[in-house]
C-alpha positions as CSV (number, residue, x, y, z in Angstrom):
1,M,0.0,0.0,0.0
2,E,1.3,3.5,-0.9
3,E,2.5,5.4,2.1
4,R,1.6,9.1,2.3
5,P,3.9,11.4,4.2
6,Q,2.6,12.3,7.6
7,I,1.6,16.0,7.8
8,L,3.3,17.7,10.8
9,E,0.3,19.4,12.2
10,N,1.9,20.7,15.4
11,R,5.5,21.4,14.4
12,G,6.4,24.8,15.7
13,A,2.8,25.5,16.8
14,T,3.9,26.5,20.3
15,E,6.8,28.7,19.2
16,R,5.5,30.5,16.2
17,S,5.3,34.3,16.3
18,V,2.2,36.3,15.5
19,V,3.9,37.8,12.5
20,H,4.9,34.5,11.0
21,F,1.4,33.1,11.6
22,V,-0.2,36.0,9.9
23,R,2.2,35.7,7.0
24,D,1.3,32.0,6.7
25,L,-2.4,32.8,6.7
26,W,-1.7,35.3,3.9
27,L,0.1,32.5,2.0
28,L,-3.0,30.3,2.5
29,M,-5.0,32.8,0.5
30,K,-2.9,32.2,-2.6
31,P,-2.1,35.9,-2.9
32,E,-0.9,36.0,-6.5
33,L,-4.2,34.6,-7.9
34,T,-6.3,36.4,-5.3
35,L,-4.8,39.8,-6.1
36,L,-5.3,39.1,-9.8
37,S,-9.0,38.4,-9.1
38,V,-9.3,41.7,-7.2
39,F,-7.6,43.6,-10.1
40,T,-10.0,42.1,-12.7
41,S,-13.0,42.6,-10.5
42,L,-12.2,46.3,-10.0
43,G,-11.3,46.8,-13.6
44,S,-14.6,45.2,-14.7
45,A,-16.5,47.5,-12.2
46,Y,-14.9,50.6,-13.7
47,L,-15.7,49.4,-17.2
48,A,-19.3,48.9,-16.1
49,I,-19.8,52.5,-15.1
50,G,-22.1,54.4,-17.4
51,L,-22.9,57.7,-15.9
52,P,-20.6,58.3,-12.9
53,D,-22.4,58.7,-9.5
54,V,-20.9,59.6,-6.2
55,S,-22.6,56.6,-4.6
56,Q,-20.4,54.4,-6.6
57,L,-17.3,55.4,-4.6
58,I,-18.2,53.2,-1.7
59,I,-18.7,50.2,-4.0
60,F,-15.0,50.0,-4.9
61,P,-13.5,49.4,-1.4
62,L,-16.3,47.0,-0.6
63,L,-15.7,45.2,-3.9
64,A,-11.9,45.0,-3.3
65,V,-12.2,43.7,0.2
66,G,-15.0,41.3,-0.6
67,T,-13.3,39.8,-3.6
68,L,-10.0,39.5,-1.7
69,L,-11.7,37.6,1.1
70,V,-13.7,35.3,-1.1
71,G,-10.7,34.5,-3.3
72,G,-8.4,34.1,-0.3
73,G,-10.9,31.9,1.5
74,S,-11.3,29.7,-1.5
75,G,-7.5,29.4,-1.8
76,A,-7.2,28.4,1.9
77,L,-10.0,25.8,1.6
78,N,-8.3,24.4,-1.5
79,Q,-5.0,24.1,0.4
80,Y,-6.9,22.4,3.3
81,L,-8.5,19.8,0.9
82,E,-5.3,19.2,-1.0
83,R,-2.9,19.2,2.0
84,E,-1.9,15.5,1.6
85,Y,-1.2,15.8,-2.1
86,D,0.7,19.1,-1.6
87,S,3.1,17.3,0.7
88,L,4.0,15.0,-2.2
89,M,5.0,17.7,-4.6
90,K,8.2,19.7,-4.5
91,R,6.4,22.8,-5.7
92,T,3.9,22.8,-2.8
93,E,5.5,20.8,0.0
94,K,6.5,24.1,1.8
95,R,3.0,25.5,1.9
96,P,1.9,26.3,5.4
97,V,-0.3,23.2,6.0
98,P,1.9,20.4,4.6
99,D,5.0,22.1,6.2
100,G,3.2,22.0,9.6
101,R,3.2,25.8,10.2
102,V,-0.6,25.9,10.1
103,T,-2.7,23.0,11.3
104,P,-5.5,21.6,9.0
105,A,-8.1,22.7,11.5
106,E,-6.8,26.3,11.5
107,A,-6.7,26.3,7.7
108,L,-10.3,25.0,7.5
109,L,-11.6,27.6,10.0
110,F,-9.7,30.4,8.4
111,G,-10.9,29.5,4.9
112,V,-14.6,29.2,5.9
113,L,-14.7,32.4,8.0
114,T,-12.8,34.4,5.4
115,A,-14.9,33.2,2.4
116,I,-18.2,33.7,4.2
117,T,-17.1,37.2,5.4
118,G,-16.3,38.1,1.8
119,I,-19.7,36.9,0.5
120,I,-21.5,38.9,3.2
121,I,-19.5,42.1,2.3
122,L,-20.3,41.7,-1.4
123,S,-23.9,41.0,-0.6
124,F,-24.1,44.5,1.0
125,I,-23.4,45.9,-2.5
126,N,-26.3,43.8,-4.0
127,I,-27.6,40.3,-3.9
128,L,-26.4,39.4,-7.4
129,T,-22.9,40.3,-6.4
130,G,-23.1,38.1,-3.3
131,F,-24.6,35.2,-5.3
132,L,-21.8,35.3,-7.9
133,A,-19.2,35.3,-5.1
134,A,-20.9,32.3,-3.5
135,L,-21.0,30.6,-7.0
136,T,-17.2,31.3,-7.3
137,L,-16.5,29.6,-4.0
138,A,-18.8,26.6,-4.7
139,T,-17.4,25.9,-8.2
140,Y,-13.8,26.3,-7.1
141,I,-14.1,24.0,-4.0
142,F,-16.8,21.5,-5.0
143,L,-16.1,21.1,-8.7
144,Y,-12.6,22.2,-9.7
145,T,-10.7,20.9,-6.7
146,P,-12.0,17.3,-6.7
147,L,-12.1,17.1,-10.5
148,K,-8.3,17.6,-10.7
149,R,-7.9,14.0,-9.6
150,I,-10.5,12.6,-11.9
151,S,-10.5,14.3,-15.3
152,T,-8.5,16.6,-17.6
153,I,-11.6,18.7,-18.0
154,S,-10.8,20.2,-14.6
155,T,-8.8,23.0,-16.0
156,I,-11.7,24.1,-18.2
157,I,-14.1,23.8,-15.2
158,G,-11.6,25.7,-13.0
159,A,-11.5,28.6,-15.5
160,I,-15.1,29.3,-14.6
161,P,-14.6,30.5,-11.0
162,G,-11.3,32.0,-12.2
163,A,-13.3,34.3,-14.6
164,L,-16.3,35.0,-12.4
165,P,-14.6,38.1,-10.7
166,T,-15.2,40.0,-13.9
167,L,-19.0,39.4,-13.5
168,I,-18.8,40.2,-9.8
169,G,-17.2,43.6,-10.6
170,W,-19.8,44.3,-13.4
171,A,-22.7,43.3,-11.2
172,A,-21.4,45.5,-8.4
173,I,-22.0,48.6,-10.5
174,Q,-24.9,47.5,-12.8
175,N,-26.8,45.1,-10.4
176,S,-27.3,43.0,-13.6
177,L,-25.3,41.1,-16.2
178,S,-25.2,41.7,-19.9
179,Y,-23.6,40.5,-23.1
180,Q,-21.0,43.2,-22.5
181,S,-20.0,41.7,-19.2
182,L,-19.7,38.3,-20.9
183,T,-16.9,39.6,-23.1
184,L,-14.8,40.4,-20.0
185,F,-15.6,36.9,-18.6
186,A,-14.5,35.3,-21.9
187,I,-11.2,37.1,-21.9
188,L,-10.3,35.9,-18.5
189,F,-11.7,32.4,-19.2
190,Y,-9.5,31.8,-22.3
191,W,-6.4,33.5,-20.8
192,Q,-6.3,31.0,-18.0
193,M,-5.8,28.0,-20.4
194,P,-2.3,28.8,-21.7
195,H,-1.4,30.3,-18.3
196,F,-2.2,27.1,-16.4
197,Y,-1.1,24.7,-19.1
198,S,2.4,26.3,-18.9
199,I,2.5,25.8,-15.2
200,G,1.2,22.3,-15.6
201,W,3.9,21.4,-18.1
202,L,6.6,22.9,-15.9
203,Y,5.5,20.8,-12.9
204,R,4.0,17.8,-14.8
205,H,6.2,15.2,-13.0
206,D,5.1,16.7,-9.6
207,Y,1.4,16.4,-10.6
208,Q,1.9,12.9,-11.9
209,K,3.5,11.9,-8.6
210,A,0.5,13.3,-6.6
211,G,-2.0,11.6,-8.8
212,Y,-3.5,14.6,-10.6
213,R,-5.2,13.9,-13.9
214,L,-4.3,17.1,-15.7
215,L,-3.8,17.3,-19.4
216,T,-0.1,17.9,-18.8
217,S,0.1,14.8,-16.6
218,V,-1.4,12.4,-19.2
219,D,0.2,13.8,-22.3
220,P,3.9,12.8,-22.2
221,S,4.6,14.0,-25.7
222,G,3.2,17.5,-25.1
223,L,1.3,17.5,-28.4
224,K,-2.2,17.8,-26.9
225,V,-1.0,20.4,-24.5
226,S,0.6,22.4,-27.4
227,R,-2.6,22.2,-29.4
228,A,-4.7,23.3,-26.4
229,V,-2.3,26.3,-25.8
230,I,-2.5,27.5,-29.4
231,L,-6.2,27.0,-29.7
232,N,-7.0,28.9,-26.6
233,Q,-4.6,31.7,-27.5
234,L,-6.4,32.1,-30.9
235,M,-9.7,32.2,-29.1
236,L,-8.3,34.7,-26.7
237,G,-7.2,36.9,-29.5
238,V,-10.7,36.9,-31.0
239,V,-12.6,37.5,-27.8
240,C,-10.2,40.4,-27.0
241,L,-11.7,42.2,-30.0
242,S,-15.2,41.9,-28.5
243,P,-15.0,44.8,-25.9
244,Y,-14.8,47.2,-28.9
245,M,-17.5,45.4,-30.8
246,V,-20.0,45.8,-27.9
247,G,-19.1,49.4,-27.2
248,I,-17.1,49.2,-24.1
249,V,-13.8,50.7,-25.5
250,E,-12.6,52.9,-28.2
251,E,-10.9,51.9,-31.4
252,G,-7.4,52.5,-30.0
253,F,-7.8,49.4,-27.8
254,L,-7.8,47.2,-30.9
255,Y,-4.2,48.1,-31.7
256,V,-3.0,47.3,-28.2
257,S,-5.0,44.1,-28.2
258,A,-3.7,42.9,-31.5
259,A,-0.1,43.6,-30.7
260,V,-0.3,41.9,-27.3
261,S,-2.3,38.9,-28.5
262,L,0.1,38.3,-31.4
263,S,3.1,38.6,-29.1
264,F,1.5,36.1,-26.7
265,L,0.7,33.8,-29.6
266,L,4.4,33.9,-30.7
267,F,5.5,32.6,-27.3
268,G,2.9,29.8,-27.6
269,I,4.2,28.8,-31.0
270,L,7.8,28.8,-29.6
271,F,6.6,26.6,-26.7
272,T,4.9,24.3,-29.2
273,R,7.9,24.0,-31.5
274,N,10.3,23.1,-28.6
275,V,8.0,21.1,-26.3
276,R,9.6,17.8,-27.1
277,T,13.2,18.9,-26.7
278,D,13.0,21.5,-24.0
279,A,14.0,19.4,-21.0
280,S,14.7,22.4,-18.9
281,G,11.2,23.9,-19.3
282,A,12.6,27.2,-20.5
283,W,9.9,27.8,-23.1
284,A,7.1,26.8,-20.8
285,R,8.5,29.2,-18.2
286,T,8.7,31.9,-20.9
287,L,5.1,31.3,-21.9
288,F,4.0,31.4,-18.2
289,F,5.7,34.8,-17.6
290,S,4.3,36.2,-20.9
291,S,0.9,35.3,-19.6
292,L,1.5,37.3,-16.4
293,F,2.1,40.4,-18.6
294,Y,-0.8,39.8,-21.0
295,L,-3.8,40.2,-18.7
296,P,-2.7,43.4,-16.9
297,I,-1.9,45.1,-20.2
298,I,-5.2,44.1,-21.7
299,F,-7.3,45.3,-18.7
300,S,-5.2,48.5,-18.4
301,A,-5.8,49.2,-22.1
302,M,-9.5,48.7,-21.7
303,I,-9.5,51.1,-18.7
304,I,-7.5,53.7,-20.7
305,F,-9.7,53.4,-23.9
306,K,-13.0,53.1,-22.0
307,I,-15.8,54.9,-23.7
308,H,-17.1,57.6,-21.3
309,H,-20.8,58.3,-21.6
310,Q,-22.0,61.9,-21.3
């Protein structure tokens, strides 16, 4: 029978400082992904503004804090549920729970309280915003997290809660959803595929060891992964034209979008051409870092070229 490493639940529990404990709670929130969710949520809220109103000023701090807490609580609960598998992977073995700096019970309590507080805060804006936040939490924890060990479709399912912050931001201002908001959702949805496939390819051996059935874990040649990267980059380039088509941004955005999308596609092509021979993962790492630049540039460009209604 396969032996799983014992998680050190109490190591350092009596000697840890408050500062270190708070830092570990912050790490439980998966801050890189959570802060990206806050950024896209706030950006979508700004794009949703038709006629500016002073009452909208209070929405943005509530939206920022609420999205931060829901995203962070989801991340903490994800790490609680995957703590045994995290201990098997070099990439994640030093996370707070598998490393014994935070006990599973503490991670569970922190995740539940944080996520629920975030949903309550967002519900103060309006009920639709709170509902979308709850939907984000539910799909991330109860669909995406268990599916990672069952089916390669998990990445596609996981892109849904990953893209929902765009709808949360839009609903915070409009108290409704529209075809315009779906264009922002689509951008974030398709962006996540090459972003996470590049990570998955870099750490595919880790994921295989932990028993995750990701596309990168079951495709040793990398051919299916490469096709998925290129296909989703092409789809991303198309949907990035849609904010102009639906009247959210001015024409100038198209030039930025085309330049950034073509550059991103180039990195995808280079990854595809070298996937069989790139033992060091250099091109997968380059694709990953290019994805980190892509989304902030696109959303910043939309904010700059936003159509302001009189």
